[in-house]
Each structure stands twice: as C-alpha cells, then as structure tokens.
C-alpha positions as CSV (number, residue, x, y, z in Angstrom):
1,X,101.7,101.2,90.6
2,X,105.3,101.2,89.4
3,X,106.5,99.6,86.1
4,X,109.8,99.3,84.3
5,X,110.9,97.5,81.2
6,X,113.9,95.3,82.1
7,X,116.3,93.0,80.4
8,X,117.3,89.9,82.3
9,X,120.3,87.7,81.5
10,X,120.2,84.3,83.2
11,X,123.3,82.2,83.9
12,X,123.1,78.6,82.7
13,X,122.8,77.2,86.2
14,X,119.3,78.7,86.8
15,X,117.5,78.7,83.4
16,X,115.3,75.8,84.7
17,X,114.2,77.7,87.8
18,X,110.6,79.2,88.0
19,X,111.8,82.8,88.2
20,X,108.7,84.5,86.8
21,X,106.4,82.4,89.0
22,X,108.4,83.5,92.0
23,X,108.2,87.1,91.0
24,X,104.4,86.8,90.8
25,X,103.9,84.7,93.9
26,X,106.5,86.0,96.3
27,X,106.6,89.6,95.3
28,X,103.1,90.2,93.9
29,X,104.5,91.5,90.6
30,X,103.0,91.4,87.1
31,X,105.3,90.2,84.4
32,X,104.6,90.9,80.7
33,X,107.2,89.0,78.8
34,X,107.9,90.7,75.5
35,X,110.9,88.6,74.3
36,X,112.6,85.5,75.6
37,X,115.4,83.2,74.5
38,X,116.0,80.4,77.0
39,X,117.8,77.2,76.1
40,X,118.3,74.3,78.5
41,X,121.8,74.3,80.0
42,X,122.7,77.6,78.3
43,X,122.4,81.3,79.2
44,X,118.9,82.8,78.9
45,X,117.6,86.3,78.1
46,X,114.2,87.8,78.8
47,X,112.8,91.3,78.0
48,X,109.8,92.0,80.2
49,X,107.7,94.8,81.7
50,X,107.8,94.3,85.5
51,X,105.1,96.1,87.5
52,X,103.7,96.3,91.0
53,X,104.2,98.4,94.2
54,X,107.6,100.1,94.3
55,X,108.6,98.2,97.5
56,X,107.7,94.9,95.9
57,X,109.5,95.8,92.7
58,X,112.7,96.6,94.5
59,X,112.5,93.4,96.5
60,X,111.9,91.4,93.3
61,X,114.9,93.0,91.6
62,X,117.0,92.2,94.6
63,X,115.8,88.6,94.5
64,X,116.9,88.4,90.8
65,X,120.2,89.8,91.4
66,X,120.8,87.5,94.4
67,X,120.2,84.5,92.0
68,X,123.0,85.9,89.8
69,X,120.7,87.3,87.1
70,X,122.0,90.4,85.4
71,X,119.1,93.0,85.5
72,X,119.3,96.0,83.2
73,X,116.8,98.8,82.8
74,X,115.8,99.4,79.2
75,X,115.0,102.8,77.8
76,X,114.1,102.8,74.2
77,X,114.3,105.1,71.3
78,X,112.0,103.7,68.5
79,X,111.9,105.3,65.1
80,X,110.2,104.7,61.9
81,X,111.9,106.0,58.7
82,X,109.0,107.4,56.8
83,X,111.0,107.5,53.6
84,X,111.6,103.7,53.6
85,X,108.1,102.7,54.8
86,X,105.7,101.7,52.0
87,X,102.8,100.9,54.3
88,X,102.6,97.2,53.6
89,X,101.3,96.5,57.1
90,X,103.6,93.6,57.9
91,X,104.7,95.2,61.2
92,X,101.1,95.6,62.4
93,X,100.5,91.9,62.3
94,X,103.3,91.2,64.8
95,X,103.0,94.3,67.1
96,X,101.8,92.9,70.5
97,X,100.9,96.4,71.9
98,X,99.0,97.9,69.0
99,X,101.6,100.6,68.7
100,X,101.6,99.9,64.9
101,X,98.2,99.9,63.3
102,X,96.4,100.6,60.0
103,X,94.7,103.9,59.7
104,X,91.5,103.5,57.7
105,X,90.3,104.5,55.2
106,X,93.7,105.7,54.1
107,X,95.3,102.3,54.6
108,X,98.5,103.8,56.0
109,X,100.5,102.4,58.8
110,X,100.4,104.6,61.9
111,X,102.9,104.4,64.8
112,X,102.0,105.3,68.3
113,X,105.4,105.6,70.0
114,X,103.8,105.8,73.5
115,X,102.4,102.3,73.2
116,X,105.7,100.7,71.9
117,X,107.4,98.2,74.2
118,X,110.6,97.9,72.1
119,X,110.1,94.2,71.6
120,X,111.8,94.4,68.1
121,X,109.3,92.2,66.3
122,X,108.5,95.0,63.9
123,X,112.2,95.3,63.0
124,X,112.3,91.7,62.0
125,X,108.9,91.8,60.1
126,X,109.5,95.0,58.2
127,X,110.6,94.2,54.6
128,X,111.6,97.8,53.9
129,X,113.8,98.0,57.0
130,X,111.8,101.2,58.0
131,X,111.7,100.4,61.8
132,X,114.8,101.3,63.8
133,X,115.1,100.3,67.5
134,X,117.9,101.5,69.6
135,X,118.3,100.4,73.2
136,X,120.0,102.5,75.7
137,X,120.7,100.2,78.8
138,X,121.6,101.4,82.2
139,X,121.9,99.5,85.4
140,X,119.0,99.5,87.7
141,X,119.5,101.4,91.0
C-alpha cells in the first residue's frame, strides 16, 4: 500500500466534476479528505491522503494533472509550543486523527506527531496559539 498527503488546486472549470469518485472507481484509490474549500464557479482546494497501489496512485495523479488540477505533495512539520499551551483541550475536540488527546488522570493534552495529518484544525481551535503548522510543499514526481 502506498499513501501520500496531497494538496489539490482545482481550476474553476472543473469544480463540479466528480473527481474523488473517479479516483476511487477508476483507479481503486482511497481518499481521506482532511480539508476542502470548493465554491461553485470558483477555484477549489482539497487536502487529502491518497492511498492505494503505487501504480494506481501514479495513474490517479496523472489523471488529476491531465484535468488541469495542480497536485502538490505535502510534507508537514507540526509543532506545539509547550510554553503557550495551558492544556484546555480545545484542540482535542477537533483533531480528526486522535493525534491530540487528553492524558488521564493528569488531564494534560498529549500530542502524537506520528498520527498528525496536518489538517490545521488544531491551529484554528487553539485559544493559546500553541499549535504551529508549517507546510513544505514540493511537486510530485
């Protein structure tokens, strides 16, 4: 199984196309959508984990690029500033992967960086601004 986190930028002409369904149906890929902003008749953006067999993955990316979708690989550097964090738990409520969770009985927020998908929801939710997300984007091969 091959998996990559990708950032897709859709031109306005194809935002109404069933792109994810085609990736699943035509290329036997799994798509875990982590963040999406798509407006009718405007450019769209999706952050997703795309997984499947390597050959299918490459074919799926080629399909996306042929449609005019800009495909970027995402590598992430997620940090929590321990000095700013006051362990309120707001971030744990929005974390879709369980990378942020409450340690009991201490009632402290723990961060498992390996589970983090860099969806940025914790950055928005954190009242202390303790979560820092930096994306390093490079083009896919």
